[in-house]
C-alpha positions in Angstrom: 56.9 46.2 63.2 54.9 46.5 60.1 53.4 43.2 59.0 52.5 42.5 55.4 49.1 41.0 55.1 48.5 38.2 52.6 46.8 39.0 49.4 43.1 38.4 49.0 42.8 34.8 47.8 39.7 35.7 45.8 37.3 32.9 44.9 37.8 29.5 46.4 40.2 27.3 44.4 37.8 24.5 44.5 35.1 26.6 42.9 37.5 27.7 40.2 38.0 24.1 39.1 34.2 23.6 39.1 32.6 26.6 37.5 29.0 27.3 38.2 26.8 26.1 35.3 25.1 28.7 33.2 21.4 29.3 34.0 19.4 28.4 30.9 16.0 29.9 30.3 13.2 27.5 31.0 11.4 26.0 27.9 7.8 27.2 27.8 5.1 24.6 28.2 3.9 23.0 24.9 7.1 23.9 23.0 9.3 20.8 22.2 12.9 20.9 23.4 15.5 21.4 20.7 16.9 18.1 19.3 20.6 17.3 19.7 22.6 17.4 16.5 22.9 14.0 14.8 26.4 13.1 13.5 26.6 13.4 9.7 23.0 14.7 9.4 22.0 16.3 6.1 18.8 18.1 5.7 16.5 16.6 3.0 13.8 19.2 3.0 14.3 20.0 -0.7 13.9 16.3 -1.6 10.8 16.0 0.5 9.2 18.9 -1.4 10.2 17.4 -4.8 8.8 14.0 -4.0 5.7 15.6 -2.5 5.1 17.5 -5.7 5.6 14.2 -7.7 2.9 12.5 -5.5 0.5 15.4 -6.1 1.1 15.2 -9.9 0.4 11.4 -9.7 -2.7 12.1 -7.7 -3.9 14.6 -10.3 -3.4 12.0 -13.0 -5.5 9.6 -11.0 -8.2 12.2 -10.6 -8.2 12.7 -14.4 -9.1 9.1 -14.8 -12.5 9.7 -13.1 -14.0 11.6 -16.1 -12.3 9.1 -18.5 -14.1 6.2 -16.7 -17.4 8.2 -17.2 -16.5 8.7 -20.8 -15.8 4.9 -21.2 -19.1 4.1 -19.6 -20.8 6.3 -22.1 -18.9 4.9 -25.1 -19.5 1.3 -23.9 -23.1 1.6 -25.1 -21.8 1.6 -28.7 -19.6 -1.4 -28.2 -20.5 -5.1 -29.0 -20.3 -6.0 -25.3 -23.1 -3.7 -24.3 -23.2 -0.9 -21.7 -20.9 -0.9 -18.7 -22.6 -2.2 -15.6 -23.3 0.4 -12.9 -21.2 -1.6 -10.5 -18.2 -1.4 -12.8 -18.6 2.3 -13.2 -18.9 2.9 -9.4 -15.9 0.7 -8.8 -13.7 2.5 -11.3 -14.7 6.0 -10.1 -14.2 5.1 -6.4 -10.8 3.4 -7.0 -9.4 6.4 -8.9 -10.9 8.9 -6.5 -9.4 7.1 -3.5 -6.0 7.0 -5.2 -6.1 10.7 -6.1 -7.1 11.7 -2.5 -4.4 9.5 -1.0 -1.6 10.6 -3.2 -2.5 14.3 -3.0 -2.8 14.0 0.8 0.5 12.3 1.2 2.1 14.8 -1.2 1.0 17.7 0.8 2.2 16.1 4.0 5.5 15.4 2.5 5.9 19.0 1.4 5.1 20.0 5.0 7.7 17.4 6.2 5.3 15.6 8.5 6.3 12.4 10.2 3.1 10.6 9.4 3.5 11.5 5.7 7.0 10.0 5.5 5.9 6.8 7.3 2.7 6.3 5.3 4.5 7.1 2.0 7.2 4.5 2.8 4.8 1.7 3.6 2.5 2.4 0.7 5.5 2.6 -1.7 6.5 -0.9 -0.6 2.9 -2.0 -1.2 2.9 -0.2 -4.5 6.2 -1.9 -5.5 5.2 -5.4 -4.6 1.8 -5.2 -6.1 3.2 -3.4 -9.2 5.8 -6.2 -9.7 3.0 -8.8 -9.6 0.9 -6.8 -12.0 3.8 -6.4 -14.4 4.5 -10.1 -14.4 0.9 -10.9 -14.9 0.6 -8.4 -17.8 3.7 -9.8 -19.4 2.4 -13.3 -19.3 -1.3 -12.6 -20.2 -1.2 -9.7 -22.6 0.5 -11.5 -25.6 -2.2 -14.2 -25.4 -5.0 -11.7 -25.1 -3.7 -9.5 -28.0 -3.2 -12.6 -30.3 -6.7 -13.7 -29.6 -8.1 -10.2 -30.3 -6.1 -10.0 -33.5 -7.2 -13.5 -34.7 -10.9 -12.6 -34.0 -10.5 -9.3 -35.8 -9.0 -11.0 -38.9 -11.9 -13.5 -38.9 -14.5 -10.8 -38.9 -12.7 -8.4 -41.4 -9.7 -10.2 -43.1 -6.7 -7.9 -43.2 -4.6 -7.6 -46.3 -1.4 -7.3 -44.3 -1.4 -9.5 -41.3 2.3 -9.0 -40.8 1.8 -5.3 -40.3 -0.9 -6.0 -37.7 1.4 -8.4 -35.9 4.1 -5.7 -35.9 1.8 -3.1 -34.6 0.6 -5.5 -31.9 4.2 -6.1 -30.8 4.9 -2.4 -30.6 1.7 -1.7 -28.5 2.5 -4.7 -26.3 6.1 -3.5 -25.7 4.9 0.0 -24.9 2.3 -1.2 -22.4 4.9 -3.4 -20.6 7.4 -0.6 -20.5 4.8 1.8 -19.2 3.8 -0.7 -16.5 7.4 -1.3 -15.5 8.2 2.4 -15.2 5.1 3.4 -13.2 4.6 0.2 -11.2 8.2 -0.7 -10.5 10.8 2.1 -11.1 8.7 4.9 -9.6 7.9 3.1 -6.3 11.6 2.0 -6.1 12.6 5.7 -6.2 10.1 6.5 -3.4 11.3 3.5 -1.3 14.9 4.4 -1.7 14.4 8.1 -0.8 12.0 7.8 2.1 14.0 4.9 3.6 17.1 7.2 4.1 18.0 8.0 7.7 18.5 11.7 6.7 14.9 11.9 5.5 13.6 10.4 8.8 15.8 12.8 10.7 14.6 15.8 8.7 11.0 14.9 9.4 11.8 14.4 13.0 13.3 17.9 13.3 10.9 19.7 11.1 7.9 18.0 12.9 9.2 17.5 16.5 5.7 16.5 17.9 5.1 12.8 18.2 2.6 11.5 15.6 0.3 8.5 15.7 2.6 6.6 13.3 5.4 6.9 15.8 3.6 4.7 18.4 3.9 1.5 16.4 7.0 -0.1 14.6 6.9 0.8 11.0 6.7 -2.8 9.7 3.5 -3.3 11.8 2.2 0.0 10.4 2.7 -1.4 6.9 0.6 -4.5 7.7 -2.1 -2.4 9.2 -2.2 -0.2 6.1 -2.4 -3.2 3.8 -5.3 -4.7 5.8 -7.1 -1.4 5.9 -6.8 -1.0 2.1 -7.9 -4.6 1.7 -11.0 -3.9 3.9 -11.9 -0.9 1.7 -11.4 -3.0 -1.4 -13.6 -5.8 -0.1 -16.3 -3.4 0.9 -16.3 -1.8 -2.6 -16.4 -5.2 -4.3 -19.2 -6.4 -2.1 -21.3 -3.5 -3.2 -20.4 -3.4 -6.9 -19.5 -7.1 -7.8 -20.6 -9.5 -5.1 -19.0 -12.7 -6.4 -17.4 -14.3 -3.3 -15.3 -17.5 -3.5 -16.4 -19.8 -0.7 -14.9 -23.3 -0.5 -15.6 -24.5 -4.0 -18.5 -22.3 -5.1 -19.2 -18.6 -5.8 -21.7 -16.8 -3.6 -23.5 -14.1 -5.5 -26.2 -11.5 -4.7 -27.0 -10.8 -1.0 -25.0 -13.9 0.2 -21.9 -12.7 -1.6 -22.3 -9.1 -0.4 -22.7 -10.3 3.2 -19.6 -12.4 3.0 -17.6 -9.5 1.6 -18.9 -7.2 4.4 -17.9 -9.7 7.1 -14.5 -10.2 5.6 -14.0 -6.4 5.3 -15.0 -6.0 8.9 -12.5 -8.7 9.9 -9.7 -7.0 8.0 -10.6 -3.7 9.6 -10.4 -5.2 13.0 -7.1 -6.9 12.3 -5.7 -3.6 11.0 -6.6 -1.9 14.3 -5.5 -4.8 16.5 -2.1 -5.1 14.8 -1.5 -1.3 15.0 -2.2 -1.6 18.8 0.3 -4.5 19.0 -2.4 -6.9 20.3 -1.2 -10.5 20.2 -4.7 -11.8 19.8 -5.0 -9.8 16.5 -1.8 -11.4 15.2 -3.0 -14.9 16.1 -6.4 -14.3 14.4 -4.6 -13.0 11.3 -2.3 -16.0 11.1 -5.2 -18.5 11.5 -7.7 -16.8 9.1 -5.3 -16.1 6.2 -4.6 -19.8 5.4 -8.3 -20.5 5.7 -9.1 -17.8 3.1 -6.3 -19.1 1.0 -7.8 -22.7 1.0 -11.2 -21.2 0.1 -9.8 -19.4 -2.9 -7.9 -22.4 -4.2 -10.9 -24.7 -4.0 -13.2 -22.2 -5.6 -10.9 -21.2 -8.5 -10.2 -24.9 -9.1 -13.8 -26.2 -9.1 -16.3 -23.4 -9.7 -17.1 -21.7 -13.0 -16.5 -17.9 -12.8 -18.5 -17.2 -16.0 -21.5 -18.8 -14.5 -21.2 -16.7 -11.4 -20.9 -13.5 -13.4 -24.0 -14.5 -15.4 -26.0 -14.4 -12.1 -25.1 -10.7 -11.8 -27.1 -9.9 -14.9 -24.4 -9.7 -17.5 -25.5 -10.1 -21.1 -24.3 -12.9 -23.3 -22.2 -10.4 -25.2 -20.4 -9.3 -22.1 -19.9 -12.8 -20.9 -18.4 -13.7 -24.4 -15.9 -10.8 -24.1 -14.9 -11.9 -20.6 -14.5 -15.5 -21.6 -12.3 -14.6 -24.5 -9.9 -12.8 -22.1 -7.1 -15.1 -20.9 -7.2 -13.4 -17.5 -10.6 -15.0 -16.9 -10.2 -18.1 -19.1 -6.9 -19.2 -17.6 -5.7 -19.3 -14.0 -4.3 -15.7 -13.8 -6.6 -14.7 -11.0 -5.8 -18.0 -9.1 -2.1 -17.3 -9.2 -2.6 -13.6 -8.4 -4.7 -14.5 -5.3 -2.4 -17.3 -4.2 0.7 -15.2 -4.5 -0.8 -12.2 -2.6 -2.2 -14.3 0.2 1.1 -16.3 0.6 3.1 -13.1 0.7 0.8 -11.7 3.3 1.0 -14.9 5.4 4.8 -14.9 5.3 4.9 -11.3 6.3 2.6 -11.9 9.2 4.9 -14.7 10.4 7.9 -12.3 10.2 6.0 -9.8 12.3 5.8 -12.2 15.3 8.8 -10.5 16.8 6.7 -7.4 17.5 4.0 -9.3 19.4 5.8 -10.8 22.3 3.8 -11.3 25.5 5.3 -10.2 28.8 5.7 -13.8 29.9 7.9 -14.5 27.0 10.4 -11.8 27.8 13.9 -13.2 28.1 15.4 -13.6 31.6 18.4 -11.2 30.9 16.0 -8.3 30.5 15.1 -8.5 34.2 16.9 -6.1 36.6 19.9 -7.6 38.2 19.7 -8.2 42.0 22.3 -6.9 44.4 24.5 -9.6 45.7 
């Protein structure tokens, strides 16, 4: 009898429900693996290029200030205050050259969509915004007094037939200066902060520059503190070379003593910048202890010592000292409030950063692995 054989069952039914995964080509060594798609991600490459170009333009403007400082030093010989001191000239040139190099470098990095450029641009924009707001407030408070004093002195020397016109011109100039300061010191950094803070911008840089950079090793708020301290160290080093007038607990140290104090303080800030970047708790504690000490030293010195007498020890002429003393920035307490506000903000920010400097012993108990019962 002919028997019908069963049909070939083919592949096992179990394997049909569990298909064999596709074999993917191995990723070559040194090539980063492709990043998974982020939900709602929007590429911001065009914006990074635009803001990078803006930074380069600002850097070129800062570079143009270098020959203007040289021109001002040349023209100062014809003024009543005498020629500009070599220290003032070096300080102005170095400051604008540093700004130009930093802005152009960050602009190029932003156009290349580098992670480090986005991180440094964000933290420096915050620093730019806070400092610019303080400068704008200081200018708004001090400039009217300074311009009224200058106008009164000019009218005493050469009486003007139309003082009302001079007052009106002074008001227009004052308004333009304050508007210019508000735009470039407040509105422009706000635009940078808003753009570079966007999650899409960070994701774009992460995809266009998939290699981990040095700014990724430390939380961004701590990177900001390190950048502020590093900039402060460079500033103190420059002032110690060009204008060594160091406030020290009720007196001003000038000459070699002032330069040495500035060098030591600059070295301390440089160490703190490195220690904070490495998340060393010892660096955080040293910063928290030394900042109030420096604050007390500044308060005592500005309250008791005579700044004009300290500047006279630097070799300034009587005409230059007269010009400085007529400036309300020096005659009043503008520098005192500027220094106090800056140091207080830095101290408060350091206290807020304590969350990033937890020691292993202070780790909460719920972070320990659970034991099997």
